[in-house]
VOBA-1610 file (N, C-alpha, C; in pm, whole numbers, padded with zeros to 5 digits, always signed):
BEGIN
Met+10473+06718+06541Met+10370+06802+06599Met+10385+06813+06751Tyr+10426+06702+06813Tyr+10444+06700+06957Tyr+10548+06804+07000Asn+10661+06812+06928Asn+10767+06908+06965Asn+10720+07053+06949Ile+10642+07080+06845Ile+10591+07215+06826Ile+10499+07254+06941Leu+10406+07165+06977Leu+10315+07192+07088Leu+10392+07211+07219Arg+10493+07126+07240Arg+10573+07136+07362Arg+10646+07269+07369Asn+10701+07316+07256Asn+10772+07444+07254Asn+10678+07562+07275Ile+10558+07556+07215Ile+10459+07661+07237Ile+10417+07664+07384His+10392+07547+07440His+10355+07535+07581His+10464+07594+07671Leu+10589+07560+07641Leu+10702+07611+07719Leu+10715+07763+07705Phe+10704+07815+07583Phe+10715+07959+07562Phe+10606+08035+07637Phe+10482+07989+07624Phe+10371+08055+07694Phe+10393+08052+07846Gly+10436+07938+07896Gly+10460+07925+08040Gly+10567+08020+08090Leu+10677+08029+08016Leu+10786+08118+08058Leu+10746+08265+08044Ala+10667+08297+07943Ala+10628+08437+07920Ala+10534+08490+08028Ile+10451+08404+08085Ile+10353+08454+08182Ile+10399+08442+08327Ile+10515+08387+08353Ile+10563+08372+08491Ile+10564+08505+08567Pro+10618+08615+08513Pro+10615+08741+08590Pro+10474+08787+08625Phe+10380+08764+08536Phe+10242+08805+08561Phe+10175+08717+08664Leu+10215+08590+08671Leu+10163+08503+08775Leu+10215+08549+08911Phe+10340+08595+08919Phe+10391+08650+09044Phe+10314+08776+09084Ile+10282+08861+08988Ile+10200+08980+09017Ile+10063+08937+09069Tyr+10006+08834+09008Tyr+09876+08783+09051Tyr+09884+08731+09194Val+09987+08654+09226Val+10004+08600+09362Val+10022+08715+09460Phe+10106+08812+09426Phe+10128+08928+09513Phe+09997+09003+09536Ser+09919+09022+09430Ser+09790+09090+09442Ser+09698+09013+09536Ala+09692+08882+09520Ala+09606+08801+09606Ala+09649+08811+09751Leu+09780+08810+09777Leu+09829+08822+09915Leu+09795+08958+09975Val+09814+09063+09897Val+09785+09198+09947Val+09637+09214+09978Phe+09550+09157+09894Phe+09406+09172+09915Phe+09352+09083+10027Thr+09419+08972+10056Thr+09362+08878+10152Thr+09427+08880+10290Leu+09553+08915+10300Leu+09619+08912+10430Leu+09609+09049+10499Pro+09553+09052+10620Pro+09529+09181+10685Pro+09656+09259+10718Phe+09767+09191+10749Phe+09888+09264+10786Phe+09954+09331+10665Leu+09919+09292+10544Leu+09968+09360+10424Leu+09874+09470+10376Ser+09758+09477+10439Ser+09657+09573+10396Ser+09695+09714+10440Asp+09699+09805+10345Asp+09728+09945+10372Asp+09647+10029+10276Lys+09545+10094+10326Lys+09458+10174+10241Lys+09490+10323+10251Ser+09609+10354+10298Ser+09642+10494+10321Ser+09670+10567+10190Val+09657+10699+10198Val+09687+10787+10086Val+09781+10894+10138Asp+09898+10907+10074Asp+09995+11010+10112Asp+09960+11139+10037Lys+09933+11246+10112Lys+09890+11371+10050Lys+10004+11472+10055Asn+10021+11543+09943Asn+10125+11645+09932Asn+10063+11766+09862Asn+10065+11880+09927Asn+10000+12000+09873Asn+10105+12108+09851Lys+10112+12163+09729Lys+10207+12270+09697Lys+10136+12379+09620Thr+10180+12504+09642Thr+10125+12619+09571Thr+10238+12689+09497Tyr+10211+12728+09373Tyr+10310+12796+09290Tyr+10247+12921+09229Glu+10332+13020+09206Glu+10289+13136+09127Glu+10313+13102+08981Ile+10218+13138+08895Ile+10232+13107+08753Ile+10237+13238+08674Ser+10306+13232+08562Ser+10322+13353+08480Ser+10224+13355+08362Arg+10169+13240+08327Arg+10075+13236+08215Arg+09954+13152+08253Phe+09842+13180+08186Phe+09717+13110+08215Phe+09634+13102+08088Ser+09562+12993+08074Ser+09473+12976+07960Ser+09352+12896+08005Tyr+09236+12925+07947Tyr+09118+12846+07976Tyr+09112+12720+07890Ser+09205+12704+07798Ser+09211+12584+07716Ser+09265+12469+07801Thr+09187+12362+07811Thr+09228+12247+07892Thr+09355+12185+07838Glu+09367+12176+07705Glu+09487+12116+07645Glu+09612+12196+07681Glu+09603+12329+07675Glu+09719+12413+07709Glu+09753+12401+07856Leu+09653+12392+07943Leu+09680+12375+08086Leu+09748+12241+08113Ile+09700+12137+08048Ile+09761+12005+08069Ile+09904+12003+08017Asp+09929+12064+07901Asp+10066+12073+07849Asp+10156+12148+07946Met+10106+12260+08004Met+10185+12337+08100Met+10215+12253+08224Leu+10114+12181+08276Leu+10133+12100+08396Leu+10233+11988+08372Glu+10228+11929+08253Glu+10321+11820+08223Glu+10463+11872+08202Ser+10478+11979+08125Ser+10614+12026+08094Ser+10680+12096+08211Glu+10606+12173+08289Glu+10668+12252+08395Glu+10663+12185+08533Tyr+10565+12096+08556Tyr+10549+12038+08689Tyr+10552+11885+08690Gly+10569+11825+08573Gly+10583+11679+08565Gly+10457+11601+08594Ile+10342+11662+08578Ile+10216+11594+08608Ile+10167+11522+08482Arg+10152+11389+08492Arg+10104+11308+08382Arg+09984+11228+08426Gly+09900+11193+08333Gly+09785+11110+08363Gly+09666+11147+08278Asp+09552+11089+08312Asp+09426+11114+08240Asp+09351+11227+08306Leu+09296+11315+08225Leu+09208+11420+08277Leu+09074+11355+08306Arg+09037+11349+08433Arg+08911+11287+08473Arg+08799+11389+08490Lys+08837+11514+08526Lys+08735+11615+08548Lys+08795+11753+08524Ser+08717+11839+08464Ser+08759+11977+08440Ser+08641+12067+08471Asn+08664+12171+08552Asn+08555+12257+08595Asn+08603+12402+08601Val+08530+12492+08535Val+08559+12635+08543Val+08453+12698+08633Lys+08498+12762+08741Lys+08404+12823+08836Lys+08364+12963+08790Glu+08263+13018+08858Glu+08212+13151+08822Glu+08317+13261+08839Asn+08406+13246+08936Asn+08509+13349+08958Asn+08626+13336+08862Gly+08621+13240+08769Gly+08726+13224+08670Gly+08832+13124+08706Ser+08827+13068+08826Ser+08926+12967+08863Ser+08892+12833+08798Val+08993+12752+08781Val+08979+12623+08712Val+09019+12512+08808Glu+08940+12404+08807Glu+08975+12285+08885Glu+08988+12167+08790Leu+09094+12091+08809Leu+09120+11973+08727Leu+09144+11853+08818Leu+09102+11737+08773Leu+09135+11611+08838Leu+09208+11527+08735Ile+09335+11499+08762Ile+09419+11419+08672Ile+09463+11296+08750Ser+09449+11179+08688Ser+09486+11057+08760Ser+09563+10961+08671Arg+09639+10878+08736Arg+09705+10763+08676Arg+09712+10657+08785Pro+09736+10531+08751Pro+09735+10429+08856Pro+09835+10462+08967Gly+09783+10470+09088Gly+09867+10497+09205Gly+09871+10641+09249Thr+09837+10735+09162Thr+09846+10878+09195Thr+09733+10954+09128Tyr+09678+11049+09202Tyr+09585+11143+09139Tyr+09613+11283+09192Tyr+09588+11380+09105Tyr+09615+11520+09135Tyr+09485+11598+09133Val+09462+11678+09238Val+09353+11774+09240Val+09419+11909+09223Ile+09391+11975+09111Ile+09462+12098+09074Ile+09363+12213+09070Ser+09398+12321+09139Ser+09318+12444+09137Ser+09404+12556+09083Ile+09350+12631+08988Ile+09423+12744+08930Ile+09337+12869+08951Asp+09391+12963+09028Asp+09323+13091+09052Asp+09371+13188+08946Ser+09283+13220+08851Ser+09323+13305+08738Ser+09343+13451+08779Gln+09281+13495+08888Gln+09295+13633+08932Gln+09426+13655+09007Lys+09461+13563+09096Lys+09585+13575+09174Lys+09703+13508+09105Met+09676+13436+08995Met+09779+13362+08920Met+09852+13262+09011Leu+09771+13184+09085Leu+09825+13083+09174Leu+09781+12944+09128Leu+09874+12851+09136Leu+09849+12712+09100Leu+09864+12629+09227Asn+09759+12556+09264Asn+09764+12469+09381Asn+09756+12325+09334Ile+09860+12247+09365Ile+09866+12107+09326Ile+09855+12021+09451Asn+09748+11944+09460Asn+09730+11850+09570Asn+09755+11710+09514Lys+09872+11654+09544Lys+09912+11523+09493Lys+09877+11417+09597Asn+09802+11316+09555Asn+09761+11207+09642Asn+09821+11077+09589Thr+09915+11021+09664Thr+09980+10896+09623Thr+09919+10782+09704Gln+09871+10683+09633Gln+09803+10572+09697Gln+09901+10467+09746Ser+09856+10386+09841Ser+09936+10274+09890Ser+09943+10167+09781Ile+10026+10066+09804Ile+10041+09955+09709Ile+09906+09886+09687Glu+09829+09868+09795Glu+09701+09799+09781Glu+09606+09877+09691Arg+09599+10008+09710Arg+09511+10089+09626Arg+09562+10093+09482Phe+09695+10096+09465Phe+09753+10095+09331Phe+09715+09967+09256Ile+09731+09853+09323Ile+09697+09725+09261Ile+09548+09720+09231Asn+09467+09771+09323Asn+09323+09773+09300Asn+09289+09859+09178Ser+09358+09971+09162Ser+09330+10056+09045Ser+09374+09988+08916Leu+09480+09907+08920Leu+09518+09830+08801Leu+09410+09730+08764His+09345+09674+08865His+09241+09574+08839His+09109+09637+08794Thr+09086+09764+08827Thr+08953+09819+08803Thr+08946+09930+08701Ser+09054+10007+08681Ser+09037+10127+08600Ser+09127+10137+08478Ser+09217+10047+08459Ser+09310+10060+08347Ser+09264+09978+08228Gly+09311+10015+08112Gly+09279+09936+07995Gly+09273+10020+07870Phe+09200+09970+07773Phe+09197+10032+07642Phe+09127+10166+07638Asp+09036+10194+07731Asp+08960+10319+07726Asp+09036+10436+07788Ser+09157+10416+07830Ser+09236+10520+07894Ser+09308+10606+07790Asn+09336+10731+07826Asn+09417+10818+07741Asn+09566+10803+07771Asn+09598+10736+07880Asn+09736+10718+07922Asn+09797+10600+07846Pro+09906+10622+07770Pro+09966+10512+07693Pro+10010+10394+07779Ala+10060+10421+07900Ala+10104+10311+07987Ala+09985+10222+08025Glu+09870+10283+08052Glu+09752+10204+08086Glu+09701+10125+07965Arg+09710+10183+07847Arg+09669+10109+07726Arg+09761+09989+07703Trp+09892+10009+07723Trp+09985+09897+07708Trp+09957+09790+07811Trp+09922+09830+07934Trp+09888+09733+08037Trp+09767+09650+07991Gly+09668+09716+07930Gly+09552+09644+07877Gly+09591+09545+07770Val+09680+09584+07680Val+09727+09493+07574Val+09799+09373+07635Val+09885+09399+07733Val+09961+09291+07797Val+09867+09195+07869Val+09766+09248+07938Val+09671+09161+08008Val+09597+09071+07909Val+09559+09125+07794Val+09493+09043+07692Val+09588+08935+07640Leu+09713+08971+07614Leu+09811+08872+07566Leu+09834+08761+07669Val+09843+08799+07796Val+09862+08698+07901Val+09740+08606+07908Ala+09620+08661+07895Ala+09499+08578+07895Ala+09501+08480+07779Ile+09542+08527+07660Ile+09551+08439+07543Ile+09654+08329+07568Met+09768+08365+07628Met+09870+08265+07657Met+09822+08164+07761Leu+09744+08208+07859Leu+09689+08113+07958Leu+09597+08013+07890Val+09512+08060+07800Val+09426+07969+07725Val+09513+07877+07638Gly+09619+07933+07578Gly+09710+07852+07497Gly+09779+07744+07577Ile+09815+07775+07703Ile+09877+07673+07789Ile+09779+07559+07813Val+09654+07593+07838Val+09554+07489+07862Val+09535+07403+07737Val+09520+07466+07623Val+09495+07391+07498Val+09616+07304+07464Thr+09736+07362+07468Thr+09855+07281+07435Thr+09879+07175+07541Gly+09847+07205+07667Gly+09862+07104+07773Gly+09771+06985+07751Ile+09646+07011+07714Ile+09553+06901+07686Ile+09599+06822+07563Ala+09647+06892+07461Ala+09698+06822+07341Ala+09820+06737+07376Leu+09912+06792+07456Leu+10029+06714+07496Leu+09989+06595+07583Trp+09892+06617+07668Trp+09842+06510+07755Trp+09783+06396+07671Ser+09718+06428+07562Ser+09657+06324+07478Ser+09763+06238+07410Tyr+09884+06294+07389Tyr+09992+06216+07328Tyr+10050+06114+07426Asn+10047+06145+07553Asn+10110+06059+07653Asn+10007+05958+07705Arg+10014+05837+07659Arg+09912+05737+07691Arg+09920+05690+07837Lys+10037+05695+07900Lys+10052+05643+08036Lys+09975+05725+08139Asp+09975+05855+08122Asp+09919+05943+08224Asp+09778+05990+08194Arg+09707+05924+08107Arg+09573+05972+08072Arg+09476+05964+08189Arg+09483+05858+08269Arg+09390+05846+08382Arg+09414+05956+08485Ser+09538+05975+08523Ser+09566+06080+08623Ser+09535+06218+08565Gly+09564+06240+08439Gly+09532+06369+08377Gly+09383+06393+08372Leu+09306+06289+08338Leu+09160+06302+08336Leu+09106+06329+08476Leu+09165+06265+08576Leu+09123+06288+08714Leu+09148+06433+08755Phe+09267+06485+08731Phe+09299+06623+08769Phe+09218+06724+08688Leu+09196+06697+08561Leu+09114+06785+08479Leu+08970+06789+08531Ser+08916+06675+08566Ser+08779+06668+08620Ser+08770+06741+08753Ile+08867+06719+08840Ile+08867+06787+08971Ile+08874+06937+08954Ser+08958+06985+08863Ser+08970+07130+08845Ser+08843+07191+08786Ile+08778+07120+08695Ile+08652+07170+08638Ile+08544+07177+08745Val+08533+07073+08827Val+08433+07072+08935Val+08465+07182+09035Tyr+08590+07195+09073Tyr+08631+07299+09169Tyr+08598+07438+09117Cys+08634+07468+08993Cys+08606+07600+08934Cys+08456+07626+08926Thr+08379+07525+08890Thr+08234+07541+08882Thr+08174+07571+09019Ile+08220+07500+09122Ile+08171+07524+09258Ile+08207+07665+09305Val+08332+07707+09282Val+08375+07840+09324Val+08292+07948+09253Leu+08273+07933+09123Leu+08190+08030+09049Leu+08047+08034+09101Phe+07991+07917+09131Phe+07854+07911+09182Phe+07845+07978+09319Val+07941+07951+09407Val+07941+08012+09541Val+07960+08163+09531Leu+08050+08208+09445Leu+08071+08353+09428Leu+07947+08421+09375Arg+07876+08356+09286Arg+07760+08418+09223Arg+07635+08412+09311Phe+07611+08296+09370Phe+07484+08275+09441Phe+07500+08259+09592Gly+07623+08243+09641Gly+07645+08215+09782Gly+07639+08334+09873
//
């Protein structure tokens, strides 16, 4: 049983290493002022279009196939003059698209976020409720990593119980970490 637990512990640890590096990088970007960059790179282009439809699905298909625009449709608005406005976003980039149905002009305003804004959007807006397959996969991976982190803790405690020599030091470190986490949670919530 000890070898099985050790192998599970090792597998979980090796599998989550890249995500721990992402976590460390995220923490550094959010906390160190010299890495902070909240800028947005804006790029505006206008095209003449040969076809137009008021169907949102057909417009999105046209934008993806002809202009390479991918992401979630966040907003769709048809104005009184017949022009259409769309907001399409994905982590790191969002597009404000205006289509003038009378002049047959397509205006694409592409806004590319900095690394800090991109990481923030991964933390706040991605997951299972997205229409974007990449964001849904990110949600699945985050859940798997969370399960593996819990698995590391459980298998670590089980492995620790097998090793009789280090029980005192293990109990000391476990107690310190529980007290530390409780204090941090209390300060974050009520401080």
